[in-house]
N, C-alpha and C positions, 0 to 999 in steps of 0.2 A: 837488830834485831826486826826491830817494826821497819830499816830499814830493806831488807830482803822481803818481809811478809809482806811489804807496799810493794814492791818490784815485782811478786810474784802476781800477785793480784793484777795490780796493769798490764800484766806480757798476757795473766790467764784474758782478762777483756780485752785487749789488743786479737789475742787468736783466735777468742769466738767471732768480733766483728771482723778481720779478716773471713775467716768462712763463709758468715751470710754476704759476704762479698762477694768473694769467687763461686759459691753457690747458687747466687745472682746470673755471676757469668758465666756460666755452663750451661743455666739454663738459655740464655740467651743465646750459646751456642749453638747449642739444638737445633732452634728455636731458625735460626739464622741457615744454619743447615738444611732444617725441610724445606723453609721457603724454597731453599737452592735446586733441591732434589724437583721440587714442582716445576720450578721455572720448566729446568735441563727437559721436563718430561715432555712439558708445555710443548718446547722447542723442535723435539724428538716427533711428536704425534702430531703436529704442524708439520713439521719436512715430509714424512713419510703420506699425508695426503696432500703434499701439495710436489709434490716429485714429481712426476711424471708430466703432469701439467705446465711444469718451470721448464722440462728437460726441451718438450715439445712444440715449447715457446721456441727456446734461444737456437734448437735445431732448423726453424723454420726462418728466425731471422741468419740465424748463416748463411742456408741455403741456396734462400729467396735473394739473390745479385741481383740487381737494377742498373745495371750500368748507365751514368749520366754525364756530364761535364759538370764540375762544380763551380758554382755562380763570381769566384771569384780567380777565376780559373781565368786568362787572356792569353789571346791567340798572338804571339811577333810577327812582323810582318819582316 
């Protein structure tokens, strides 16, 4: 009878410690989720702000072709 009571007490202690640990993990998980959302929103707003400038820069580089001979090119005689 004493052994059974001791086992129940220890089980109850374990359950309370487990709940405390899992509760703090749940809170940590929510904080990480919130931080991730803020970072994604920041990246999306940055992308929206810089989209046109980057596109214009890229098109300028692609369309501005300057034909020239590479310095390592050797003319074979």
